[in-house]
N, C-alpha and C positions, 0 to 999 in steps of 0.2 A: 106449370116449366116456365122457365125465363125466357122471354123473347124481345125482338127489337121494339122499342118505344118509338113512338112516332113524335114530332117536336115542331113549335116552331119559335123562331125566332122575335121576342119582345122586347128587347133595346141593345144596343151596342155603345159603346163611350167613341164610336168615331170608324171611318174606313178611309183606304183609298177609292178614289173615282174607279168603278168596274169589278171592285172587290167586296160587295156590302158582305154583311154577315147573313145575309137570306141566303147566300150561296153554299150555307152549310145544310140547309133542310134537303139539298140533293148529293146522292151517292151515286159517283158514277167514274170511268178512266179520266175523262176530261174536264172533271170539274175544277176552278181556281180555287174556290173555296176565299175564304176573309184574310184583308189584310189590313192591318193599323195603317193611320195616316205617315205622311211622313214627318221624321223628326216631333213624333207625338211626346206628350207627357205620360208619366207610366206612375200606375200601372192601368192596363187596360181592360176592360171588361164587357162581357157579353152573357145576356141574362135569356133561357132558353125557358119555354113552358111546356111539358109534356102534354100528349093529349087526354090524359087521363091520371090523376094520383095515384103514383104506384111504388112498388118496392123497389130501389135501383140497386142491383147487382153486379153491374160491369158499368165501367167507363171505357172509352176508345178515343185518344186523341190521334190524328195524323198530322204530324208536323210538316213545316216546309223546310226545303234542302238547307235554306241558307237565313233565312227571318225566322229566329228562333227563338223562343224568351226561355230565360234561364229558369224560372219556376213557373209552373201555373196551380192556383190553389181551385179548391173546389168547395163551393155553397149549396144547401139546400134550404127548401123553405115549403110549407104548406102553401102559403099565398104570396103576394104581392106586397114586400114592404111598403111602409105609409108612404114613401116618394112616392111610389106609382099610385098606389091606392089610397088617399088620407084618410079613411075612415076605417083602414086595417092596420093593427100595430104588428102584423107578425114579420120577424125579423128573419133573414136568413142564419143557419147553422152551419158552422166550418167542420168540414168533414176532411179536409187534410191538402197535403199540395203533392206534386212530383216534380222532379226535375229532370228538364231534357238534357240531352246529351248535344255538346258544341260542334258535333258533327266535322271535327278537323280530320280525323283518321280516314274519312272518306273524301276528303277536300269537298266536302258539303255538295256532293253527289247524290246522296241517298236520303231516304226520309222515314224519319223513327215514327214507329207506329208504338205508341203506347196504351197498354192494357192496365186498368187498377182496378181491382176488385174492391168492392163497397156494400155496405148493409143499411140503407138508409132510406126512409119514408119522405116523400114528398111532390109537389108540381113543378115545382121551380128550382131550376138549374142556374147556379152563378157561376163564371168562369173566369178568373182574375189571373190576366197575363203579368207578369214582373219583366224587367229590363231584359234587353235582348241581349244576345251573345255576340262578341263585337268580330267580322271577320271582314276580308277586304270585300266579298260582294255586297254585303247589306250596308252600303253607302248611305243609305237615309236612316238606319236605325229604327227599323220596323220590324215588329211581328207579326204572323201569319200560320193560319190555322187552316188546314187545305178540306178535312172532315174532322167531324165528332158523331161519335153513335152511342147511344144510351140502351142498355140490355137491362130488362126488369121484367117483374108480373106485377099485378092489379093488386092495390092494397085496399083492406076495408077502412072504412072511415070508422073511426072512435077508436078502433083497435090493431095497433101499429103489427103486434105480435101474431095476429091471426091474418094469414095473408091467403090462404084457402078459402075460395067465394064460398056462400052459403049455398049457392046449389051442389056443390063438390061434397059439401059435409053432409047435406041430403043424400047424396045418392050412396057415400058412403057407410051411410047409418042402415040405410034401408036394404042396403047389398046389390044396389046396382051400380056395379065398378064400369066405367064407359071404358077404361084401359084393360086390354088383355092380361092377364096375370103374368103370362108368359114373358112380359117386358120388363117384371118388376126387376128381374137380376142383370138388364142390361142398362145400358148407357140412355135410352130413349126412354126409359122406363121411369127414371130417378126426379124427383122434384126440382133439382138445383140443376139438370142438364141443360148446358146452352149450346143449339145447333149451329155449326159453323156455317150455315146459311146465312143467320144474323150476324156472323162476325164483319167487322168494318171492311176487313182485306179481300172478303167475297166480292163486296160491291164495288171497292175500287179496281179489282181486276177483269169484272166480267161485264161483258155487253149487257145493259140492262135490260133487252129484250129477254135475252137468253137466260137471263139470271131468274125472270117471272117465269119461264117456263121450268126451270130446274125446281121453283118453289112449290108450283102444282104437281110435279111429278113427286116432291118428297111429301107431300100431303095425300099422295094415291098410294105411295109406298107404305106409310102408316094406317092408313086402310084398309089397304091389302093385308098387311100383317092382322089387323084387328079380325078380319074375317079369314084370316087362316089361309091366303091365297098366294101362300110362298112362292110359287114359278111365275106369277104376276109379280109379284115386290122384288125377288131377285132380277127378274128382266128389269123393271123400273131402276133397281140399284146401278147396275151398268149403264142404262142411258144417261142416269144423272153424274157417275163420273166421265162418261166420254162427252157430255154436255160441256161441263167444267171446264175441260179442255177446249170445246169450240167457244165458249165464252170468252176464255183470257184473249185465243187468238183474236177474236174479232173484237176485243177491246184494244188488242195492240195496234190493230189496223185503223181504229177511229183514230189513236193518239198518231199513228203516222200519216191518216189523214191531216189531222189538223195541223201539224206543224209545217207540213208542204204547204198549205193554205195561207200560213202566216211567212212561209219564203215565198209566196206568189208563185209555185212551183206547181199550176195546177195541171199538169199534163200526168205528173204523177199523183196527185189528189186524185185524178180521175180513176186513175189503174186501181188506187184503193178502195175506190166508191166501188167498181166491177168486180174486185176480189169478193171483196164484201159480201154484195148480192149474190153472187156465183157460190160462196162458201155457204152462206143461210140458206140459201135456196137448197142445196143439195141438204143440207141437214134437215131442215123441217120435210123435204119428201121421205128421206128414210124415216124419218118418225110419224110419216104420216102411213107410209107402208105397213110399220108395226102397231098401227091405229093406237100410238102412245097419248098421242094430242087430237086436239078436234082441228077441221081446217080452217072454221071460220076465223080464228083470231090469227092465222098464218097467212105472210102477205103472198101474193099469186106470184108463184115462179115457175108457170108454164112457158114463158120467153126466155127463161134463162139456161142455157147448156149445161146438163147435169156433168160433174165430173167427180171421180172418185176423190176422198177427203186428203188433204194434204197434211202431212207431221213433220215436214222440213221447216229448219227453224227460218229460211229465206222463201217469203211468200211469192217470189220472182219466179220460183224453178218448185211446183207442188210435186210431188212423185206421190204416186198411187199406192194406198193402205188399205186394210180391210175396213169394212163397212162399218156403220155406228153401233148396229145392234145385227146380233147372227138369230137365224130362225129358231125357233121352239123346239125344233126338232133336235138340235147337236145336244148331245150330250151334255150332263150337266159336269161333269168335270172339263171337258173343253169348254164351255160356257166360263167358267169360275176362274180358268187359270190366267187368261190377260187381264183378269182385273187384282190378280196378286201381283202381275210382273209390270204391267204398264199406267196402272194409275195409282195414286195415293189412295189411304183411306177415307171416307168422307163423313168417320164421326169419330170423334175421341172415344179413348179405350173408356170401357166400364169396368167392371169387376176383373176382368180375365187380364188385368195389368200387375193385380195383386198375386200374394202367395196364395195358396189354397187354403191356409189355415186363415187367413186374413183377407176374407176375398170383400171387404167392405174399403170403399175408397175413403182417403183422408177428407175430413169436411173442409169446405171453401174456408180459404182465409185472405185477409188481404196481404196481396203482394205485386208487385211490379211485374210486367213485362214488356221485353221491348224486341223489337225485328228492325233491321235495316231493309227497306225495299229497293234493292238493288241487283237483286237476281234476274236475268233475263226472262222474259214471258214463258219462253218455250221451255224453260228450266225451272221454273218456280212452283214447289208445290202448294197444295191447298193450305190455308191457315191451321184446318184441323189437325192436318198429319204432321207439323215441324216436331209436336212432342213425342206423336204415338205413331211410331214407323211399321209398328206390326198389329193392327188393328182391322185389316182386310177380312182376315177368317171369318166366317160364319161362327155363331158362339150357340153352344149348344143351350135347347129349351130347357125350361125349370118349372116342375110342375107345383102347384099351391103349398102342396103340403113342405117341398124343398125350400121354398122362401121363408115359410111363415115359420117352421121349426127350428131353422138354422138362428143360432144365437149369434148376436154381434160379437165379431172377433172371430168365429169360428170354432170356438171351443164351448162346450157344455158345462155347465155347470158354473160354481166359484173359480176365481183365480187360484194356481197352486199357492200353497204355504210357503211361509217364509222357511228358508235356511238358518242354519245355526251362523252362519258368517253374518247374514242379513239381521238376524234377531240381534244380535251382538253390536252389527252397526247403527239400527234403527230403534235401538232397545228405550230410548225417553220417547220417541215418536209415539210407539205402541204403547207405551201407558200412557200417554196423553188423547190420541186421537182413535187407539184402539187397533187390533190386529188384521181385520178384514180389509179396513181401507189402505193402513199401510202395504199389507200384500198386494192389492190392489195396484200400488206404486209403485212395487216391485216388480210386477207381475211380466211374463216373457211376452204375453198378449199386448199390444200396444194398446187397444181398443178399452182394456181393462185399466190399463196406465191413467188413459185420458180421462176413464170416467172416475178414477179415484180423485184425480184433480176436481173435477166438474162438481163430485160430489162435496170435498172438503170447501171448494167456493162456496158452494150453495149452506153449508155449515155453519162458516163464518159469517156470512151475512145475518142469518137467523139468530145470530148468538147474541142474546139480549142486554141492554145496555146497563142493567145494576149487576152482572155478573162480578165477582171477587177479581181483584186486580192481578192475584198471583196466578189464577188460573186463566187468566186472559193474557197474561205474560207467556204463560207455560206452549198454551197452543198456539200462540205467534211463533214462536222459536221453533217448535215442532212443524208448524206447516213452512216455515222458510227452509228447515232441513229436507222437505219433500222437494219444493220450489227448485232449490241447489239442485238435485239429483236431477229432475224435469230437466232443466235448463240444457243438460248435457246430451239429452236426447234427440236422436237422430232423427224420429219422425217429426214431420212438421206439426199435425195436429196436436200431439204433445206439448211439441214446445210452444206453439199457440198457446195453449190452457195454462202453461206455468207462466208464460207472461202475463196473462190475463188475471190469474192469482194473485201474482206479485203486484201489480198494480191497484187491483181492491184492496190488500193488505195495509197498502203506502198512503193510498187517497182516501179510504174508506174505514176498515178495521181501527186503525190507530185513530184518526181524529174523533170516531164514533165513540170510542169508549176511553179517550183523553189519555192515553199512555205518553209515556215520555218520549224526548228527543231521543234519547239512549235506544228505544227498541225502534226508531225510524233509522238510526245510525246501524243497528246490527243488523237489517233486511239490506240496507244497501252494502256495507260491508262483505257481509256474504255470498251477496248476488253479482255484485259488478265485474268481480274476476272472470268470473263464470261468463257472465256476457259478452266482456270485452274478448274473450278467446273465441265463443263463435261470431265474432266479426269477422275471423280470419278463416270461417268456413269454406268448404271446397264447392258450396252448394251457393251460387250466387242469390238466392231467393232467400236464403237463410243471413246470409249477410247483410240485406238490405234490412229486412226485418228487426235483427239484433242492434243494429246501427240506430235505425229509426226509435226504436225504444228503448236507448239509453239516452239519446237526444229527449224525447220526450218527459225521461225521467229526471233527468238533471232540472228540467223546466219546474218540475211539480214544486209547489210552494212548501211544501214540508220538507223535500231533498235540497232544494236551493240554497237554503240557509245554512245546511252543512257543510257544503263546501267541500264535499269528498268527491264527487265524480272527476272535478276537475285537477284532483290531486293525482288521479291513476292516470289522466290522458297526458299528463306531462312528462308521467316517467320516460327516460330514455329507452330507444327501440333498441330491442334486441339484435344482436347480430345475427342470431340464429332464428330469428322469428319469420313466419312467412310473409311473402307478398303482401297477400290479402289483407292478414292482419295490420301490417305497417299501415298501408294506404286507408285503411277503415280509422285506425287511431288516430292519425293528422287529418282525416277529414273530418271525423266527430270534433276534434280540436278546434279546426278552422270553422266549424258550423256555430260549435258554443259560445266561441268568443265573440263572434257576431251577435249573438243573444245574449249573453251575461255580461261582455266586457270586462275590465280591470279590476274593477272596482268592488272590493267585497265580496269577490265570488269565488274565490279560490285560485283564479287566474291571476298571478302579477306579471308583470313587466320582467321580472328576472327570473322566473321559469318559465314563460313561455319562450321568451328569447334563447335561453340555452337550450332549450329543449329544440327548436326551430333551427338554430345553428348546428347544431350534431345531425339534424337529419338533413341538411344540406349533402352531408356526406354520404349517404344511404345509398345503395347500390340500383335501386327501384328509381325511372326517370319520374315516375307521376308522385313519389314521396317527396323529392327535391323539389318539382313545379311547385307543389301545394306548399312547402316551407317558405318557398320566396314568397307568394301570396299573403302569408300569413305576416312577413315581415314588414311586407307593404302595409299591409292592414294598419299593424302595430305602428309603422312610422306617420301613417296619417293622424295617430292620435297623439303619440307623445314626442316627434319629431326628435329632436339632439338626445334623449335619453337612448334610443334605439342604437345609435353610434357607438356607443359604450363598447357594446358585444360585439362589434362588427370589425374586422382589421381596417388599417387605414385606406383609405381614397386614394391608391398612388397607381404605377405603372405595372409593378409585381401584382398586386390585387387584381388587379382590372384584367390580368392574361387569363384568370379564371370565369368561366362565360356565368356562370352564376350569379358572383360577386359582380361582373359587369352588369349584369340585369338590374340587379338589387340599387346600385350606385346609380343606373340611367332612371330607373324608377322612384328612387328620391329626388333626382332633379327634376322630372316632371310633377310630382307634387308639389314640390316647390316653384313652380312655374320657373325655374331655371333651364337654359339650353343643356342639350345632353353634348357630350364628346362628340359626338357625328354631328349635330346642330353647328358645333362651335368650330371645328376644321371646314365647315363647308362656309361659315361666315367668313371666316381667315382669308381662307383661300378668294374668295368673292372680293373682300377689302385688299386684297395685296394684288389681284390682277386690276381691280380698279385705280389703284396708286401706282402701279407700274404704268397703267395705260396713260393716266394725267402727266406723269412724269416723262413720258416720251414726249408726249402733245407739246409741253411746255420747253424740253430741250428744241423741240425742232421748233416752233418760235422764235426761240432767243437766236439758234443759229440763222434762222433767217432775217432776224434783225441785223446780226452781225454781219452777215454777209450784205446786204444791203448796205451799210455803212463801210465795208471795206471797197467795194466796186470804185466811187468817186474818189477814194483816198489813192488808191491806186492809179488810176487814171491822170490824177492832179501830178502823183510823184512821176510817171513815166512822162510828163510833159514837162518836166522840170517848173511846175508853178507850185507854188505854198501850197500847206495843207488846204483840206476843205473848206470852203467858205459857206457862212450861212444862208447865202442870199444866190447859192448855186441853182442855175436853170436847168439841171439834168431831172431827168424823170426816170423813176423807178418802172421794174416792169409792172402791168396793171395799175397804175399809180401816176396819174397826169402832175406835171411839174406846178405849184400854185403861180399864179397869176402876179406880176409885179405889182406893187404896192405905188400908189400916187406919191409924188415927191412931196417934201413937206420937211419940216425940222424936227419931228418926232416921228419920222417914217422909220428910220431902223433902231427904235430905242429898245424896242422888245425882241429883238434879233440877238440868237444867242442868249435867252434870260429864262431860267427857270422862273415863271411867276407865281408859284405856291412857294418856295424856299428862299428866292432872290437871288440865287447864286447865278452868276454869267462865266461863262465858258466858250471858246472860236467852236468845241467839238460840238456843243449844241445846236447842232443842225434838226433837222424836223427828225431825221432816225435817230440821232443821237439824244434828242428829248423823250423820245420814246423809249429808249434805253433806261435814261435816267429816272423817269416816271416810275419805270416797272421795277428798277433794283435799287436806286439810291437815293432819291427825294427824302429827306427827313418829317417832311410835312405830309408824307403819304406812308398808306400800308396797302399789305395786299388781303384781302379778306379772306380767311381761311375756309370759309363754305363753300364761296361759289367763285373764288381766285379775281374777282375783281379789284383793280386799284383803285383806291378812296383816300378821301382826306382823313386822318385821324379825329378830326374835331367833327367829324361828321358819321363817325363810323357806328356809333348808336342808331342813329336815325335810318342807316342803311340797313343794318339786322334787321329792325323792326319793319321796315317799309319797303326795301328794295331788293333784298338779298333773295336769291331763289329758294331759300330756305327759310323764309320769314315766319312761315306759320310755326316753327319749331321752336321760336323765341318770344318770349314773355316779359316786359318791363318791370322791374322790381320798384314799389313805391317809396322807398328809403334811400337808395343810392342813384335811382333812374337810371339805370344802366339794361342792357340787351341779356338775360340770361335763358338759359333753355330752358323750356316749359317742363322738362320732366326734373329736371334740379329747382326751379323756383320754390316748391313749397319748403324743400328743405334751407334752402338758402333765405328764405323770410322767416322761416321759424328760427334759425340757430343767429339771426339778429349779427352777424359780424362784418356785416358790410358796412362802408363809411359813408355816412347819411350825406346827401349832397345839399349844395345849398341854391337857392335860385338863381337862374340864368343871368339876371340884372347884378347878383353880387359876386358869382364867382363862376368860372369854365369847371366842366369836370371831365379830366382826362379819362378815357375808356381804358388805358393800357394800364397807369399806375394807379387808377382808381382813387387820385388824387385831387381837393378843390385849388383851383390857386386865381390869380386877381382876373377879372374878367377883361375883354376886348381882344382881337385880331393879334397887336403886336405882341399880349400876353402870351397866346398860342406858340408863335415863334421862338419867343424865349423858353418856354418850359420845353418844346419838342428838341429845339436845336441848342440850346444852351448849355453850358458844363453842369450848372447846378440842378437842370432841370428834370426831364420825366426818366428816371432809371431802367424803363421798359423798353424803350424805344428802341428796337434792336439795328435799327439802322445807323442810329448814332452809336451805337458802340462798336459797330461795324467800321464805319468811317474814323473812330477816333483811335481803334488798334491797327487799321490797315492802310491809310490814308498818310501820305509824307507830309511832315509839318510844315505850315508857313512860318515865313519870317515875321520876327516880331512887329505887331502894329498893321500887320496885314490880314486881312479876312476876306471874307466872299463879299460879292457885290450884292448886295440887297436893296434893294427897290424901296423907295420912301414909300410912308403909308398914305394911300389913297391912289399913288400912281403905277401900283403893280395891277390895279384891277382897272385903270381907266381906258385901257383898249377893248373896247366888249366887240367881241366878234373875232379875235384875234384867232389865226389859224394855228390850234394846238391840239396835240391829242389829249383824249380826254383821261383823268384818273379813273372816271368810276368807267368799269368793264373795258377797256382800254383796247381799241381794236388797232390792230398794228397795221393794217392794211387797208384801213379805209379812208383815213385823213381828212375825218369829218370835222368839222367847226364847232367848238367849245369855249366857254367862257368859265372863269374863276369863280367859285360859289362867293 
């Protein structure tokens, strides 16, 4: 009988501190499990070594609530591969994979328990975790696993098919059967029965100490049944059921105590600890009273006050309830009634869950089960009772003759003969395969239908290689006919047998006998429509099995080249199709598109995009969401070609949320900002520009006010306009000290030393305004707003500007260019090459070369035939009044404008209008 297999962690690709993979070796309500490193590389892997070589029947994974891997793959091996043990060359064999839910529907507040039924022999198990699902809680892109459980039974070395141990075989042939024959018709007597006590959910909910007691009582119960002590077995059964509730409550208390300790609420933690001790002591005392457990392993409870058991959901307000067990003198009817009403069944259904005609349960087949562990502890049923709500009633005993003489399927003899309608329908198959086999495939008893398919499987496998081609083709077509019929069967074992037979025909029978591709195409075309229909089945398990088989079949090398399955998947969704069918079809398309691509696979840009665009109008949200993902995946590969199948990207189209999502996804793929990001950038730029504009206006208003105050005062006294040697002082600024008497003492008064213009308005404040707004030799840096000489603008951008790190120098034109534009600027070679400084000056405004020297700069920037890009010159030409002929601005002679070193003038570089610092002309 399969049971829980212990294991140790051999290796892992990495872990976060405090969350080692060795945590997976412990099953308890408070375990934290394994967690990958932050921002790790994918895939991550963990290798487990089981305590013995065994046949694995069931794997269980308990995922984290938000650190969820998108996919987990399973590999098995008899021994470690060569990179662990250099002298062994054994490699892992892939079993398959499971996909984990992204948990968005629960708000990442529940943990998914995934159970996978497999059939594989080995001693080493490797788990490979793929990229995580993205959510707002998983900020470090990690994956985690809370617990893993392996269920199997020992395997004999050298013979994987013989799982029964040698001792059991000897006992069987000698007639020394260790198990009670009465159990052969029950769930506990089956060779593939898995106890609910070995289920992962049992350990993850139960207090570890109580769980061990429950397992011991379960062993005693089985021994009591074998010894026919049924009253004692009944007593143990009820004790186990009540202890499961006790263990769940103690497990909840332990979790609450741990949370209180993490919050440093030690009063609450102490209260929880006392509650656990009182509750545990009360339960153990009652177990001792009924002699169900020994006193030695129980902790001392004499010092704890005994109180009645509390079944209230609130641990702070316990309520009295009936005792754990009732006395043996109570009548059996009263003893059994609480079990039926209060507790869920402790074991899965046996044959009683099937009809009287078919008492044999379906064979175990690979499928997935998902439980979201979000139910409160007090209301949570035991794992084994989730699918079997009516298994508590005791089952009638069966004698040896009842079990041995009952044929499989419950009907004696051969399957019923074919009807006239069935004969007409299956005539060609009867001629080739025989009436008895076809009659079994048409039988009303599901076991005969399964047996017929398995017999046909064996017959096709044993067909000799030298048989005539026509006979092989006839057998193939007759087999496909029966497979097609069995694919519609509602019984899972029959459906599984049909898939097994179909896979063998495609991958073994046709290649073995070297039949043509026409036969493979016949198999696929006759079965794929039925399989697609089964993907819309009401049973979730059948939907998953059918979808996985279609995906597997599409990847067969014999089928892949035919390109048949993709052509079925891109057929438009029918309006009256079921929701499950539509979701399965587009889900299959999305998965196969990643595996096959659009190059010679049957998928083309045209048929995939037409299907996806039409799916955007489907009534089911999941279908529309998957269609968006398919379109984005196609855009990653084909970019501009995808836009031909979509409406234009405008305001009208973006009113549709799906199209808005698609176009924003395109922008992210291209590395462009989305509309929301563009709006945020524009808003920030507008606010910054408004702020700078207000600051500039405020500064200019301050300058004008400072100029107007002396003029108004002078006009009030009847004096002439403001003189340049005024001794008035401004607020916060001391008046300049008078210069010593001399012949050139007042030469620089009222003179701009850069352009040579002289004006009575050029007081210290007037010069500030002149430098800031009108001087033809100066300009304001567009990036830092400092006033600099045009001749040194390039040097300023490269060495002095606040944003100098954003500029680089072009080796051709020697000008400053933004670094992000510099590669394109150099590649285009459109700039005018610069000449050496000794041969020519270089204007950073018009990018022209002209004669060297300082006077050449004045002629170029101020002359009528000079720089055409000097905005201050065009401003003066358009707005300044014309001067009388022969009159021009007073320009200082060369060498005299800069002779007064240390003259008090505001700097054109980083002009500070309130400091009055001393600068010199460059």
